[in-house]
N, C-alpha and C positions, 0 to 999 in steps of 0.2 A: 552298663552290662558290658562285660569283657568280651572278646572275640570268640572264645571257646563256647561260653554260654549262648551267645547269638547265633552261633553255628548249630549247636544242640538244639535250640529252638526251632530254627529254620528246618533242619531234618526231621524233627519230631512232627512239627505241623504238616509237613509234605506227606509224611508216612499216614498220619491221621486222616488227612483228606485225600489219600489215594483210594481209600475205601468209601462206600456210600455212607451218607450221613445218617445216623440212627440216634436213638435217645440217649446213647451213653457218649456220643462223639463230644458233646459239650463238657462232659465230665474228663474225658481225656485231654481236652484243651487246657482246662482247669489245672488238672493234675502236671501237665508240663509246665505250666506257668508257675506254679507253685514250687516245683524242682528248680527252676531257673532262678527263681526268687528266694531261693532256700528257705521257703515256709513263711516269708514275711508277707501276712495277708494284705497290708496296705499297698506294699510294692507290687504284688500279684495283681490287685484290683486295678492299679494305675496301669501295669503294663497291658492288662486285658483292654482297658480304655484306650490305650494308645494304639493297640494293634486294629481294634475297631475303627477308630477315628482316623487312622494312618498318620500318626505322630510319633514315629520311631525316629529318634535321631541317631543316625549311623551313615555308612557310606551309601552312596546312591545305588549301587547294585544290591547290596543286602536290603536296602529300604524298599525298592521296587519288588523285591521277592518276597518281603513279609507284608507288604500292602495286599498282595492277592488274598491274603487269608482273612482280612477284615470283614468282608461280606460273608465269606464261608462261616466265620465265627458267628455272626449274627443269625445265619440260618440255622446253625447247629444249637444255638440258644433257643430260637424259636420252636425247633422241634423237639428240644428237651422239655421246654415249659408247656408248649401247646400241641405237641405232636398228634394227638389223639383228636383234636378238633377238625372240623370240616375245613378244608381248604377250597374245594370246588365241587359244585353240584351241577351236572348237566345231563340232559337227555335229548334222545331223537325219537321222533314218531316215526313208527314203521307201520306200513300198511301191507296186508296179504289178503288178496281177494275180498272178503267180507269182513276181515279182521283188522283191529287197529290196536297197537300196543306202543308202549314207550321202552325204550332201551335206555336205561339209567346208570350213570357211572358217578360214583362218589369218591374223592380223592381227599385223603386226610392230610394235614399239614406235614406229616413224616413222609409222605409220597405214597402210602399204602392205597390201594384202589380196590373198589368194591363195584362190580357190575351185577345188575339185576334187571329184570324184565317185569313190567306191570302193565296190566289192562286198566280200563277204566275203573272197574270195581275195586282192584287192589290199591290203585292210586288214591281213591276215595278213603278205603280203609286206612292207608297210611297218614293220609291227611287228618282223619279223625283220630288216629292214635296220638299224633303230635298235638292236636288241639286238647285232648284229654289231659296230656302230659303239662302243657301250658296251664290249663285249668287248676290243676293240682298246685301249682306254684301261688296262684292267686290266693289260696287259702292261708299262706305264710304270712306272719306279721309284716315282714319287710317286703311284701311283694310289689309294692311301688317301685322300689330300688331296681327290680329286674326289669319292669315294663316300661320305666320312664322315657326312654328313647325310642319306643316301639309304635307308639300311636299311629303315626303315617304309615307304617308298614302294615299294621292291623287294619287301618281303613282301606288301603289298597287292596289287601287280601278279601275284606268284606265285600267290596265293590266287584272285585272279580268272581267271587263266589254267586253273588246276586245276578250277575250277567250271565252265569252259566246256567242258572235257573229259569231264565227267560227264553 
């Protein structure tokens, strides 16, 4: 890759990642790589892999500058592919006089956060809703595929619920 294209790639990646990573960030990266490789899909795929794996053959200063984008590109790809999925679920128990409730936070992979408060009744309602949704999957022909790696987790949940009943 000539120096002009390399400089364009570097400047454009800096611009892309100067902004928060969103679902379209990975598309921006793909577009700049396609521009640099003049639409050659094989070269574009190879350049993308080289950026992510830090295998750019250039002078040390430019190489160092490009290496900083490898991880960012992986994060952008993850947000593009799985941004709506859960990344973190956490909660705190909050007590006030004779009330106890949970302050819950859910963060998606794309960084979007949701905060909500539940008491015991609404927590059980949420658990029941999710259990019903999982039960619906059991009716599908290929349900074993969905549940094959979950047995230990289901056992842990069942034991936890049983302990709450005593």
